KOLROFI-160691 format. One record per residue: chain; x, y, z of N, C-alpha, C in turn. Coordinates in steps of 0.02 Angstrom, whole numbers, plus 50000, padded with zeros to 5 digits. Example, Ala and Ser with C-alpha at 12.3 -4.5 7.8 and 13.67 -1.06 7.14 Angstrom:
% residues 2
NODE;A;50660;49716;50390;50615;49775;50390;50660;49835;50390
NODE;A;50642;49888;50354;50684;49947;50357;50645;50002;50394
//
This chain:
% residues 404
NODE;A;57985;53042;39912;57958;53013;39980;57949;52936;39990
NODE;A;57975;52912;40039;57955;52831;40036;57883;52831;40055
NODE;A;57863;52779;40025;57789;52765;40050;57774;52744;40123
NODE;A;57710;52765;40139;57698;52754;40197;57651;52681;40195
NODE;A;57689;52630;40201;57683;52572;40226;57727;52530;40247
NODE;A;57719;52479;40276;57763;52443;40319;57801;52456;40377
NODE;A;57850;52424;40405;57869;52445;40472;57934;52503;40462
NODE;A;57917;52558;40513;57964;52605;40531;57989;52612;40603
NODE;A;58037;52644;40604;58071;52663;40657;58053;52731;40694
NODE;A;58016;52729;40740;58003;52800;40763;58033;52818;40831
NODE;A;58057;52901;40827;58067;52938;40888;58044;52980;40909
NODE;A;58035;52986;40992;58010;53042;41010;58061;53082;41044
NODE;A;58064;53147;41043;58098;53187;41040;58094;53229;41112
NODE;A;58126;53242;41166;58098;53269;41249;58166;53305;41243
NODE;A;58155;53346;41295;58221;53407;41287;58296;53367;41330
NODE;A;58281;53304;41362;58344;53276;41389;58311;53191;41383
NODE;A;58273;53168;41323;58296;53106;41325;58251;53078;41252
NODE;A;58270;53027;41238;58249;53008;41166;58231;52924;41160
NODE;A;58166;52935;41144;58148;52848;41138;58133;52825;41080
NODE;A;58168;52783;41058;58159;52749;40991;58097;52708;41010
NODE;A;58045;52688;40954;58004;52616;40962;57953;52608;40892
NODE;A;57956;52554;40888;57922;52531;40808;57861;52566;40773
NODE;A;57837;52557;40733;57767;52579;40733;57775;52542;40637
NODE;A;57707;52528;40624;57691;52517;40554;57613;52544;40511
NODE;A;57635;52561;40459;57583;52589;40428;57564;52512;40386
NODE;A;57478;52525;40369;57458;52460;40362;57402;52487;40309
NODE;A;57373;52457;40272;57321;52477;40204;57360;52464;40143
NODE;A;57296;52497;40088;57310;52448;40022;57338;52514;39981
NODE;A;57343;52559;39989;57366;52612;39946;57437;52640;39998
NODE;A;57490;52668;39976;57538;52674;39992;57557;52740;40024
NODE;A;57514;52797;39970;57505;52871;40015;57446;52872;40034
NODE;A;57404;52826;40043;57351;52843;40099;57336;52773;40140
NODE;A;57362;52764;40188;57361;52708;40233;57304;52696;40260
NODE;A;57281;52643;40281;57237;52642;40330;57238;52651;40392
NODE;A;57289;52631;40418;57278;52632;40502;57356;52643;40508
NODE;A;57376;52659;40568;57462;52667;40594;57449;52633;40673
NODE;A;57495;52583;40672;57502;52551;40722;57554;52555;40795
NODE;A;57553;52577;40832;57624;52572;40896;57612;52504;40926
NODE;A;57668;52480;40948;57671;52415;40976;57690;52412;41053
NODE;A;57658;52374;41095;57681;52349;41163;57689;52282;41167
NODE;A;57758;52246;41151;57781;52196;41138;57737;52179;41078
NODE;A;57714;52115;41080;57676;52083;41013;57609;52120;41014
NODE;A;57578;52156;41056;57508;52197;41023;57509;52241;41008
NODE;A;57484;52265;40954;57463;52319;40924;57426;52368;40943
NODE;A;57430;52429;40927;57382;52480;40955;57378;52523;40894
NODE;A;57310;52516;40879;57307;52536;40798;57255;52613;40809
NODE;A;57278;52649;40766;57241;52710;40756;57178;52674;40747
NODE;A;57129;52746;40743;57060;52747;40730;57038;52791;40663
NODE;A;57094;52830;40635;57083;52852;40565;57166;52890;40555
NODE;A;57160;52869;40501;57214;52914;40456;57204;52972;40393
NODE;A;57213;53029;40401;57215;53057;40345;57263;53105;40324
NODE;A;57277;53081;40239;57324;53112;40215;57289;53183;40172
NODE;A;57326;53239;40164;57313;53284;40141;57372;53320;40100
NODE;A;57358;53316;40020;57392;53329;39988;57428;53400;39992
NODE;A;57482;53405;39973;57532;53459;39973;57487;53504;39933
NODE;A;57487;53565;39927;57471;53625;39895;57482;53628;39824
NODE;A;57450;53625;39765;57485;53647;39711;57542;53703;39710
NODE;A;57602;53697;39668;57666;53744;39669;57693;53749;39715
NODE;A;57677;53677;39771;57749;53715;39822;57787;53626;39812
NODE;A;57851;53640;39823;57906;53601;39805;57887;53525;39836
NODE;A;57905;53462;39817;57900;53392;39867;57946;53413;39913
NODE;A;58001;53443;39880;58072;53441;39925;58065;53467;39987
NODE;A;58018;53534;39989;57999;53590;40049;57946;53567;40074
NODE;A;57897;53548;40038;57838;53525;40098;57796;53451;40075
NODE;A;57804;53414;40108;57760;53347;40092;57693;53356;40109
NODE;A;57668;53301;40097;57579;53288;40125;57587;53301;40182
NODE;A;57529;53331;40228;57505;53319;40275;57481;53261;40304
NODE;A;57494;53236;40348;57466;53179;40385;57447;53177;40444
NODE;A;57383;53162;40464;57348;53168;40527;57330;53106;40535
NODE;A;57352;53085;40601;57339;53016;40645;57285;53007;40689
NODE;A;57236;52994;40697;57196;52992;40763;57193;52932;40796
NODE;A;57207;52940;40883;57206;52874;40920;57145;52897;40961
NODE;A;57083;52890;40942;57033;52925;40970;57018;52885;41049
NODE;A;57047;52834;41045;57037;52798;41117;57083;52823;41175
NODE;A;57155;52857;41126;57188;52879;41181;57191;52960;41184
NODE;A;57134;52984;41151;57134;53050;41140;57197;53084;41127
NODE;A;57206;53042;41089;57280;53076;41055;57290;53094;40968
NODE;A;57321;53135;40944;57328;53116;40883;57409;53150;40854
NODE;A;57436;53119;40799;57489;53125;40768;57472;53168;40722
NODE;A;57517;53212;40705;57520;53269;40648;57583;53303;40635
NODE;A;57581;53282;40557;57656;53298;40534;57663;53308;40463
NODE;A;57699;53303;40453;57724;53312;40374;57777;53261;40339
NODE;A;57750;53232;40289;57789;53185;40251;57870;53218;40215
NODE;A;57913;53195;40227;57975;53224;40215;58025;53168;40159
NODE;A;58080;53196;40149;58127;53145;40105;58138;53093;40135
NODE;A;58152;53096;40203;58189;53074;40231;58116;53000;40270
NODE;A;58068;53045;40271;58005;52999;40306;57956;53038;40341
NODE;A;57946;53034;40407;57896;53101;40428;57938;53132;40469
NODE;A;57896;53192;40501;57912;53235;40549;57849;53267;40583
NODE;A;57816;53261;40643;57790;53285;40675;57786;53298;40744
NODE;A;57698;53288;40769;57713;53295;40852;57650;53255;40858
NODE;A;57636;53216;40931;57598;53192;40959;57583;53196;41019
NODE;A;57511;53192;41029;57496;53223;41073;57406;53217;41074
NODE;A;57394;53248;41165;57328;53259;41165;57292;53318;41135
NODE;A;57256;53330;41085;57250;53422;41050;57207;53463;41105
NODE;A;57191;53429;41142;57162;53464;41216;57206;53476;41245
NODE;A;57267;53476;41244;57313;53496;41305;57372;53527;41270
NODE;A;57424;53548;41301;57495;53585;41251;57537;53543;41270
NODE;A;57518;53483;41271;57582;53431;41299;57603;53391;41234
NODE;A;57622;53419;41178;57629;53362;41110;57698;53368;41127
NODE;A;57743;53324;41092;57802;53285;41087;57826;53292;41010
NODE;A;57873;53317;41005;57908;53293;40933;57916;53213;40914
NODE;A;57901;53205;40835;57906;53148;40822;57930;53134;40756
NODE;A;57993;53092;40739;58010;53090;40697;57997;53021;40661
NODE;A;58008;52989;40605;58000;52926;40582;58025;52911;40516
NODE;A;58053;52842;40519;58098;52833;40455;58084;52761;40421
NODE;A;58081;52749;40383;58052;52689;40359;58108;52602;40363
NODE;A;58087;52592;40375;58143;52496;40412;58138;52493;40473
NODE;A;58134;52434;40494;58138;52396;40547;58191;52427;40582
NODE;A;58195;52444;40650;58245;52450;40706;58306;52415;40694
NODE;A;58371;52419;40667;58442;52396;40666;58492;52411;40731
NODE;A;58518;52363;40748;58556;52365;40791;58639;52333;40779
NODE;A;58705;52348;40784;58755;52318;40775;58752;52247;40816
NODE;A;58782;52202;40779;58792;52148;40823;58824;52136;40899
NODE;A;58802;52116;40949;58845;52122;41001;58911;52092;40988
NODE;A;58951;52127;41021;59033;52117;41033;59053;52061;41099
NODE;A;59075;52010;41076;59077;51975;41150;59033;51940;41167
NODE;A;59035;51905;41229;58987;51863;41250;58929;51908;41285
NODE;A;58869;51889;41260;58812;51940;41294;58784;51921;41358
NODE;A;58778;51938;41439;58753;51903;41493;58686;51884;41476
NODE;A;58673;51858;41517;58592;51826;41524;58555;51870;41581
NODE;A;58494;51898;41563;58448;51922;41628;58383;51909;41616
NODE;A;58377;51858;41574;58325;51810;41579;58288;51800;41652
NODE;A;58210;51820;41663;58187;51796;41738;58164;51863;41770
NODE;A;58149;51840;41828;58125;51900;41875;58176;51905;41917
NODE;A;58169;51983;41944;58238;52007;41985;58173;52041;42034
NODE;A;58198;52057;42086;58167;52110;42146;58207;52150;42168
NODE;A;58188;52224;42162;58216;52282;42176;58162;52317;42234
NODE;A;58228;52345;42290;58183;52396;42337;58153;52467;42317
NODE;A;58092;52488;42325;58052;52551;42323;58032;52565;42373
NODE;A;58012;52621;42391;57962;52659;42440;57912;52709;42386
NODE;A;57855;52686;42365;57811;52698;42317;57756;52737;42360
NODE;A;57733;52765;42322;57656;52813;42366;57600;52769;42393
NODE;A;57618;52716;42355;57541;52650;42361;57572;52619;42420
NODE;A;57631;52626;42450;57654;52597;42515;57691;52520;42513
NODE;A;57711;52518;42416;57756;52477;42387;57836;52474;42426
NODE;A;57873;52403;42448;57929;52414;42480;57976;52363;42423
NODE;A;57954;52339;42353;57988;52324;42319;57937;52313;42253
NODE;A;57960;52318;42194;57936;52319;42102;57980;52244;42097
NODE;A;57960;52217;42037;57997;52156;42001;57996;52184;41959
NODE;A;58067;52179;41916;58083;52176;41846;58082;52120;41806
NODE;A;58060;52113;41755;58030;52040;41716;58076;52050;41646
NODE;A;58122;51999;41638;58150;52001;41568;58159;51941;41525
NODE;A;58135;51931;41461;58126;51876;41410;58187;51895;41369
NODE;A;58226;51836;41341;58288;51877;41304;58314;51812;41265
NODE;A;58332;51850;41205;58344;51808;41130;58399;51822;41113
NODE;A;58475;51798;41141;58525;51822;41114;58541;51897;41151
NODE;A;58557;51948;41119;58549;52003;41141;58497;52065;41131
NODE;A;58439;52022;41112;58365;52067;41112;58335;52040;41176
NODE;A;58316;52093;41210;58272;52073;41269;58194;52125;41255
NODE;A;58156;52096;41292;58093;52121;41295;58092;52126;41393
NODE;A;58084;52189;41401;58080;52170;41491;58022;52234;41511
NODE;A;57999;52221;41576;57943;52252;41610;57962;52287;41675
NODE;A;57946;52321;41717;57940;52334;41784;57863;52300;41794
NODE;A;57857;52288;41869;57787;52260;41872;57770;52287;41952
NODE;A;57729;52330;41949;57716;52357;42013;57633;52341;42042
NODE;A;57613;52354;42084;57568;52340;42121;57491;52350;42065
NODE;A;57502;52410;42027;57447;52417;41996;57473;52404;41922
NODE;A;57503;52356;41907;57530;52338;41841;57598;52343;41813
NODE;A;57581;52335;41741;57661;52330;41714;57683;52389;41685
NODE;A;57730;52403;41663;57765;52475;41652;57762;52468;41566
NODE;A;57733;52421;41549;57716;52426;41452;57803;52378;41453
NODE;A;57806;52344;41380;57871;52305;41356;57901;52340;41312
NODE;A;57963;52338;41369;58011;52398;41348;58071;52336;41297
NODE;A;58090;52344;41263;58133;52326;41197;58191;52341;41190
NODE;A;58234;52314;41173;58299;52322;41151;58354;52287;41134
NODE;A;58429;52298;41165;58488;52258;41129;58536;52274;41180
NODE;A;58598;52230;41180;58649;52246;41217;58699;52277;41182
NODE;A;58732;52332;41193;58771;52354;41188;58841;52389;41226
NODE;A;58885;52397;41227;58928;52435;41277;58914;52424;41345
NODE;A;58910;52352;41355;58894;52336;41426;58843;52350;41454
NODE;A;58786;52369;41412;58702;52375;41444;58674;52352;41404
NODE;A;58619;52329;41418;58559;52344;41384;58511;52407;41385
NODE;A;58494;52431;41324;58452;52496;41308;58397;52489;41294
NODE;A;58341;52488;41314;58276;52455;41304;58234;52513;41306
NODE;A;58162;52521;41258;58138;52586;41243;58064;52553;41244
NODE;A;58020;52616;41239;57945;52580;41261;57893;52645;41236
NODE;A;57855;52651;41185;57804;52672;41179;57743;52662;41136
NODE;A;57673;52661;41157;57628;52631;41139;57564;52673;41113
NODE;A;57588;52731;41124;57536;52804;41123;57532;52827;41186
NODE;A;57562;52802;41244;57552;52827;41305;57633;52787;41354
NODE;A;57642;52810;41400;57694;52797;41449;57762;52785;41420
NODE;A;57805;52840;41381;57856;52823;41336;57910;52821;41399
NODE;A;57947;52795;41394;57986;52796;41434;58057;52732;41396
NODE;A;58120;52726;41456;58172;52702;41432;58213;52678;41504
NODE;A;58232;52599;41471;58271;52574;41559;58334;52559;41508
NODE;A;58373;52584;41549;58476;52563;41547;58484;52516;41598
NODE;A;58488;52452;41583;58504;52397;41614;58569;52370;41612
NODE;A;58624;52368;41683;58678;52350;41672;58692;52298;41714
NODE;A;58717;52232;41692;58740;52178;41749;58800;52205;41780
NODE;A;58799;52191;41835;58843;52196;41895;58895;52127;41901
NODE;A;58955;52138;41920;58990;52093;41941;58978;52029;42008
NODE;A;58927;52061;42049;58914;52019;42111;58849;51972;42093
NODE;A;58814;51990;42009;58770;51956;42003;58703;51999;42005
NODE;A;58714;52060;42019;58653;52112;42022;58641;52157;41957
NODE;A;58585;52176;41962;58578;52232;41886;58558;52302;41927
NODE;A;58598;52351;41891;58572;52420;41901;58540;52446;41849
NODE;A;58481;52482;41871;58438;52484;41820;58416;52554;41814
NODE;A;58406;52590;41761;58410;52666;41766;58345;52668;41723
NODE;A;58302;52704;41754;58229;52710;41750;58221;52774;41719
NODE;A;58203;52808;41652;58217;52858;41616;58136;52893;41586
NODE;A;58116;52924;41622;58054;52956;41564;58049;53031;41561
NODE;A;58004;53070;41532;58008;53123;41504;57993;53171;41560
NODE;A;57969;53170;41605;57961;53212;41658;57985;53181;41726
NODE;A;58006;53210;41765;58062;53198;41835;58145;53169;41806
NODE;A;58170;53160;41865;58248;53149;41859;58240;53062;41862
NODE;A;58302;53043;41829;58289;52970;41816;58315;52938;41870
NODE;A;58282;52864;41877;58302;52836;41957;58326;52781;41948
NODE;A;58355;52757;41996;58412;52716;42004;58409;52659;42029
NODE;A;58398;52591;42004;58378;52532;42054;58442;52506;42045
NODE;A;58428;52433;42111;58481;52390;42114;58450;52330;42130
NODE;A;58431;52281;42073;58384;52215;42061;58449;52155;42082
NODE;A;58406;52116;42118;58445;52039;42123;58385;51994;42110
NODE;A;58419;51937;42064;58356;51890;42048;58315;51863;42120
NODE;A;58268;51841;42109;58194;51822;42152;58242;51791;42224
NODE;A;58247;51758;42202;58303;51686;42231;58347;51730;42294
NODE;A;58396;51757;42257;58429;51789;42293;58412;51855;42327
NODE;A;58365;51899;42307;58329;51944;42334;58304;51933;42413
NODE;A;58279;51873;42405;58242;51851;42467;58287;51798;42515
NODE;A;58355;51776;42496;58424;51762;42536;58442;51825;42568
NODE;A;58423;51892;42544;58461;51956;42567;58413;51986;42615
NODE;A;58363;51931;42607;58291;51998;42660;58276;52053;42643
NODE;A;58277;52058;42575;58243;52114;42535;58170;52097;42528
NODE;A;58121;52170;42552;58045;52166;42571;58024;52126;42490
NODE;A;57957;52103;42512;57912;52068;42438;57890;52113;42414
NODE;A;57874;52121;42357;57825;52147;42315;57751;52156;42342
NODE;A;57719;52207;42344;57640;52204;42371;57600;52148;42335
NODE;A;57571;52108;42373;57528;52057;42353;57459;52093;42313
NODE;A;57437;52075;42265;57382;52119;42220;57313;52070;42254
NODE;A;57326;52016;42296;57262;51975;42322;57239;52021;42373
NODE;A;57287;52046;42416;57258;52091;42485;57281;52150;42493
NODE;A;57296;52187;42425;57325;52270;42436;57265;52313;42459
NODE;A;57218;52300;42415;57134;52317;42420;57100;52254;42458
NODE;A;57074;52300;42489;57014;52247;42537;56939;52292;42537
NODE;A;56898;52277;42564;56837;52306;42579;56817;52303;42660
NODE;A;56786;52353;42681;56778;52363;42758;56755;52309;42792
NODE;A;56676;52281;42759;56647;52246;42785;56637;52189;42713
NODE;A;56655;52140;42725;56646;52075;42687;56589;52047;42677
NODE;A;56547;52066;42738;56469;52029;42726;56425;52071;42697
NODE;A;56455;52150;42685;56410;52202;42655;56400;52203;42582
NODE;A;56341;52201;42550;56335;52194;42473;56381;52272;42451
NODE;A;56411;52258;42379;56461;52301;42373;56411;52340;42313
NODE;A;56398;52399;42344;56339;52449;42304;56390;52491;42263
NODE;A;56362;52503;42195;56387;52549;42140;56285;52571;42110
NODE;A;56297;52639;42099;56237;52673;42082;56258;52712;42022
NODE;A;56286;52720;41958;56293;52760;41925;56258;52781;41863
NODE;A;56278;52832;41813;56253;52831;41737;56288;52802;41711
NODE;A;56255;52760;41639;56300;52726;41587;56298;52798;41546
NODE;A;56330;52781;41485;56360;52830;41426;56296;52854;41410
NODE;A;56237;52833;41410;56191;52877;41392;56161;52911;41436
NODE;A;56174;52892;41501;56146;52940;41553;56084;52893;41586
NODE;A;56080;52814;41574;56024;52804;41610;56076;52752;41670
NODE;A;56044;52772;41739;56064;52748;41801;56066;52672;41797
NODE;A;56117;52655;41832;56143;52579;41834;56149;52552;41904
NODE;A;56131;52505;41932;56139;52512;42009;56143;52437;42015
NODE;A;56175;52424;42080;56177;52347;42111;56121;52303;42120
NODE;A;56072;52363;42124;56000;52312;42131;55957;52291;42070
NODE;A;55987;52314;42029;55948;52333;41968;55927;52217;41943
NODE;A;55877;52204;41924;55866;52133;41920;55917;52105;41873
NODE;A;55945;52133;41815;55998;52091;41786;56058;52055;41822
NODE;A;56073;52088;41882;56137;52074;41931;56092;52043;41971
NODE;A;56032;52015;41990;56007;51975;42056;56039;51913;42033
NODE;A;56061;51870;42090;56083;51818;42080;56149;51785;42031
NODE;A;56178;51846;42003;56245;51828;41956;56294;51846;42006
NODE;A;56354;51811;41961;56422;51843;41996;56426;51870;41954
NODE;A;56464;51957;41979;56492;52015;41949;56554;52034;41954
NODE;A;56582;52042;41910;56651;52069;41893;56659;52149;41912
NODE;A;56674;52202;41956;56667;52280;41951;56744;52283;41951
NODE;A;56731;52337;41900;56808;52335;41873;56810;52414;41892
NODE;A;56847;52449;41930;56866;52506;41932;56928;52549;41883
NODE;A;56915;52574;41843;56947;52585;41772;56950;52667;41765
NODE;A;56991;52693;41706;56974;52755;41683;57017;52748;41622
NODE;A;57004;52767;41569;57032;52769;41494;57090;52806;41493
NODE;A;57108;52851;41539;57181;52864;41556;57218;52834;41559
NODE;A;57224;52774;41598;57238;52740;41616;57291;52668;41580
NODE;A;57337;52686;41563;57379;52626;41524;57363;52565;41540
NODE;A;57358;52521;41602;57355;52479;41621;57281;52447;41625
NODE;A;57234;52480;41613;57166;52499;41587;57159;52474;41525
NODE;A;57181;52506;41473;57186;52488;41405;57228;52419;41400
NODE;A;57273;52392;41452;57282;52327;41427;57227;52284;41460
NODE;A;57202;52313;41500;57151;52258;41539;57090;52252;41501
NODE;A;57070;52287;41450;56988;52298;41419;56974;52226;41394
NODE;A;57038;52229;41342;57024;52164;41291;57006;52101;41332
NODE;A;57039;52086;41379;57041;52030;41444;56964;52021;41453
NODE;A;56943;52059;41490;56874;52095;41530;56821;52056;41480
NODE;A;56835;52087;41424;56778;52071;41363;56791;52003;41343
NODE;A;56835;51985;41333;56842;51903;41310;56824;51853;41394
NODE;A;56843;51876;41450;56802;51849;41506;56730;51846;41504
NODE;A;56704;51910;41499;56637;51900;41487;56590;51862;41441
NODE;A;56628;51854;41372;56593;51833;41326;56599;51754;41345
NODE;A;56651;51734;41362;56662;51667;41383;56603;51629;41447
NODE;A;56606;51688;41491;56573;51665;41558;56486;51693;41559
NODE;A;56468;51736;41536;56393;51797;41532;56332;51706;41518
NODE;A;56336;51671;41484;56295;51623;41462;56275;51580;41540
NODE;A;56331;51586;41571;56332;51551;41623;56308;51594;41715
NODE;A;56305;51646;41696;56282;51692;41748;56328;51730;41758
NODE;A;56396;51781;41732;56435;51813;41724;56406;51903;41704
NODE;A;56400;51936;41747;56411;52008;41736;56472;52040;41747
NODE;A;56485;52093;41710;56555;52120;41713;56528;52220;41713
NODE;A;56540;52229;41759;56531;52319;41763;56586;52341;41776
NODE;A;56599;52400;41722;56648;52445;41725;56637;52525;41768
NODE;A;56664;52540;41829;56663;52587;41846;56713;52645;41844
NODE;A;56704;52677;41784;56741;52726;41743;56747;52805;41775
NODE;A;56814;52812;41797;56835;52877;41822;56869;52905;41758
NODE;A;56852;52954;41745;56885;52999;41685;56908;53074;41713
NODE;A;56955;53102;41673;56993;53170;41698;56925;53227;41673
NODE;A;56928;53262;41735;56874;53317;41702;56853;53351;41635
NODE;A;56927;53370;41603;56922;53384;41516;56876;53316;41485
NODE;A;56885;53267;41501;56851;53206;41445;56786;53170;41473
NODE;A;56765;53200;41540;56693;53203;41564;56630;53253;41519
NODE;A;56663;53304;41502;56628;53362;41459;56584;53323;41380
NODE;A;56631;53268;41366;56604;53237;41298;56603;53160;41286
NODE;A;56648;53138;41338;56639;53067;41342;56681;53033;41288
NODE;A;56699;53073;41229;56721;53055;41167;56807;53004;41163
NODE;A;56839;52998;41218;56870;52944;41250;56844;52898;41255
NODE;A;56805;52883;41304;56774;52827;41336;56749;52800;41283
NODE;A;56679;52827;41243;56650;52789;41205;56695;52755;41143
NODE;A;56768;52820;41112;56801;52778;41070;56840;52708;41110
NODE;A;56837;52702;41181;56884;52666;41202;56831;52579;41201
NODE;A;56765;52605;41228;56717;52542;41238;56701;52528;41154
NODE;A;56709;52561;41103;56709;52537;41028;56762;52501;41018
NODE;A;56838;52503;41043;56901;52481;41009;56898;52413;41059
NODE;A;56877;52410;41112;56884;52352;41159;56840;52316;41138
NODE;A;56791;52335;41108;56740;52289;41107;56700;52277;41168
NODE;A;56686;52326;41206;56651;52310;41271;56565;52314;41271
NODE;A;56557;52260;41284;56466;52257;41274;56445;52230;41348
NODE;A;56489;52256;41405;56451;52256;41472;56445;52304;41507
NODE;A;56414;52318;41557;56417;52386;41590;56464;52440;41583
NODE;A;56447;52488;41552;56508;52541;41571;56477;52603;41605
NODE;A;56499;52618;41660;56465;52663;41706;56521;52733;41713
NODE;A;56487;52794;41705;56532;52837;41712;56516;52863;41783
NODE;A;56576;52849;41833;56566;52867;41917;56593;52920;41931
NODE;A;56631;52952;41885;56662;53020;41917;56743;53050;41905
NODE;A;56757;53083;41920;56843;53101;41925;56882;53048;41970
NODE;A;56960;53037;41948;56995;52997;41973;57004;53020;42064
NODE;A;56996;53077;42063;57009;53091;42142;56947;53089;42168
NODE;A;56894;53054;42156;56841;53051;42190;56808;52974;42190
NODE;A;56879;52934;42194;56870;52866;42192;56830;52831;42248
NODE;A;56870;52866;42305;56880;52863;42391;56799;52876;42408
NODE;A;56791;52952;42403;56717;52952;42421;56652;52918;42377
NODE;A;56652;52903;42303;56630;52865;42285;56617;52783;42287
NODE;A;56673;52759;42316;56673;52693;42333;56693;52679;42396
NODE;A;56638;52715;42433;56682;52695;42520;56676;52638;42554
NODE;A;56657;52588;42523;56678;52513;42534;56734;52493;42551
NODE;A;56765;52534;42489;56845;52509;42461;56903;52536;42526
NODE;A;56935;52480;42548;57003;52490;42589;57058;52502;42548
NODE;A;57092;52550;42555;57156;52568;42515;57154;52537;42434
NODE;A;57083;52591;42423;57091;52586;42349;57114;52663;42331
NODE;A;57202;52638;42274;57246;52668;42272;57275;52647;42195
NODE;A;57262;52591;42162;57271;52580;42105;57220;52573;42052
NODE;A;57261;52582;41982;57222;52588;41915;57242;52543;41873
NODE;A;57203;52493;41863;57151;52462;41874;57137;52434;41952
NODE;A;57071;52422;41969;57043;52379;42037;56995;52341;42024
NODE;A;56992;52274;42042;56942;52227;42024;56914;52183;42064
NODE;A;56851;52197;42090;56816;52142;42145;56756;52100;42125
NODE;A;56776;52049;42144;56748;51970;42122;56676;51975;42178
NODE;A;56611;51984;42153;56561;51977;42195;56517;51896;42186
NODE;A;56518;51862;42242;56471;51823;42234;56398;51833;42213
NODE;A;56362;51784;42207;56276;51773;42201;56251;51830;42254
NODE;A;56269;51826;42296;56248;51882;42345;56240;51944;42354
NODE;A;56304;51967;42299;56320;52032;42300;56398;52050;42343
NODE;A;56396;52022;42395;56463;52022;42424;56539;52015;42401
NODE;A;56574;52035;42426;56642;52049;42385;56670;51977;42403
NODE;A;56701;51928;42369;56732;51870;42378;56812;51878;42363
NODE;A;56823;51914;42316;56896;51924;42304;56906;51994;42270
NODE;A;56976;52023;42274;56997;52071;42246;57050;52063;42229
NODE;A;57084;52091;42169;57125;52107;42144;57151;52168;42101
NODE;A;57208;52204;42123;57228;52245;42100;57275;52247;42043
NODE;A;57275;52304;42007;57303;52322;41941;57297;52260;41891
NODE;A;57336;52271;41842;57328;52208;41773;57399;52191;41744
NODE;A;57433;52120;41761;57511;52112;41736;57473;52089;41656
NODE;A;57518;52127;41630;57472;52118;41548;57549;52073;41508
NODE;A;57534;52044;41456;57597;52004;41422;57658;52008;41431
NODE;A;57687;52067;41440;57761;52082;41438;57789;52035;41530
NODE;A;57727;52051;41561;57769;52024;41636;57763;51945;41634
NODE;A;57754;51900;41555;57766;51838;41575;57727;51801;41610
NODE;A;57750;51766;41637;57713;51716;41714;57661;51752;41749
NODE;A;57686;51807;41775;57630;51854;41793;57569;51851;41764
NODE;A;57566;51864;41688;57497;51881;41671;57474;51815;41662
NODE;A;57511;51767;41639;57483;51693;41645;57429;51680;41709
NODE;A;57476;51699;41749;57436;51669;41821;57389;51716;41846
NODE;A;57374;51786;41816;57332;51834;41809;57267;51784;41791
NODE;A;57282;51776;41730;57227;51736;41707;57191;51678;41729
NODE;A;57229;51641;41737;57232;51590;41780;57174;51599;41851
NODE;A;57205;51628;41875;57146;51661;41936;57105;51701;41931
NODE;A;57086;51731;41900;57025;51779;41866;56985;51712;41850
NODE;A;56988;51678;41803;56952;51609;41769;56931;51577;41843
NODE;A;56971;51555;41881;56960;51507;41942;56910;51548;41978
NODE;A;56914;51603;41998;56886;51650;42056;56817;51640;42008
NODE;A;56784;51671;41943;56743;51669;41917;56697;51598;41905
NODE;A;56737;51540;41892;56693;51464;41906;56696;51453;41977
NODE;A;56732;51467;42011;56712;51456;42079;56650;51468;42118
NODE;A;56655;51556;42083;56564;51592;42120;56520;51564;42068
NODE;A;56524;51556;42008;56477;51524;41954;56471;51445;42002
NODE;A;56497;51418;42018;56495;51349;42041;56439;51342;42111
NODE;A;56436;51394;42128;56380;51418;42209;56312;51417;42203
NODE;A;56275;51389;42235;56191;51391;42209;56172;51450;42201
NODE;A;56126;51459;42156;56096;51534;42132;56037;51549;42177
NODE;A;56017;51480;42229;55948;51501;42271;55975;51547;42328
NODE;A;55945;51565;42369;55958;51609;42448;55948;51685;42436
NODE;A;55980;51722;42473;55972;51786;42479;56028;51812;42430
NODE;A;55997;51872;42400;56042;51908;42362;56096;51954;42385
NODE;A;56048;51989;42437;56093;52044;42472;56087;52096;42436
NODE;A;56074;52117;42370;56060;52155;42332;56004;52210;42371
//
């Protein structure tokens, strides 16, 4: 059997869809790796535990290999399977649910045949029309390309769809994504009129087909603009202090009126550990907090969890540990309760959403979603905007009514 080390290629097997993805075993022992990592572009999503159970004595290695159990506690997911002569076979999913998908994996990085003939360039930003449940009329398709190799994503008002990677062959780019969540595939075909046909495939529901144009061409054609993350969500009264009052993971109540927030700039993050974009955002918020807390910044997460996770908060606690969260993390309820629990917010329907409070406790800016690294310049813009908002609010005088 091949050693559990180095880069492998994995495949998720659904009824009508296969999704390939890279993974890597790391550790000192070839038979007992310390970790398994999936990838979202250049970011690794690393397991919280790996256990290898040797096959029982008397069994043929060719028939039954060692059992391998890999925990991703911050995703409430587990990979469980068996080593084989070719590599690994098993199942991945949430052990609390019956939603596991079959996984096979083989050693070696994915390889593809060299492209035959010229490879069209699709690098850049494209826009295509949609009618989303959040009121959006357009999404962006963002591609980064090196020869026949492409990394791309779809950017919505609540964030990007993760880094889809692949290559060009037979007239189209086939791009796949799996980082422990949101598996999917994009088939992208350049058209002679300068547009792209994008077919988005996921395990659930029918494939969705879009026609995208480069951003300048889309505007020239009068296509709708993507939703503005700075205005999509607002508050009913900008002069009213933003109120929160929820328990933290220990059960202690934390409110906006607590002394630790008096006269501080506060970033209030509406989040959930079930949300892939929230996993993308958490490391950034942790670094933002560490950068500015000595100057008077506080960060508060208002976490809305699925009912089954509220029973023991195991995923939430693992999430906090994995992303080195040392700001207040409050348990606000279930996702369906977000409107009733935060009645000051208007059109709050994205995960995540972030409210920036001035020293007086009022909302001075809102940003919806989180554009991660796969979105390229949009991620860079987001980072610069968040820091500029925080720095601007920190420059305001500490004195005066706090409003809390």
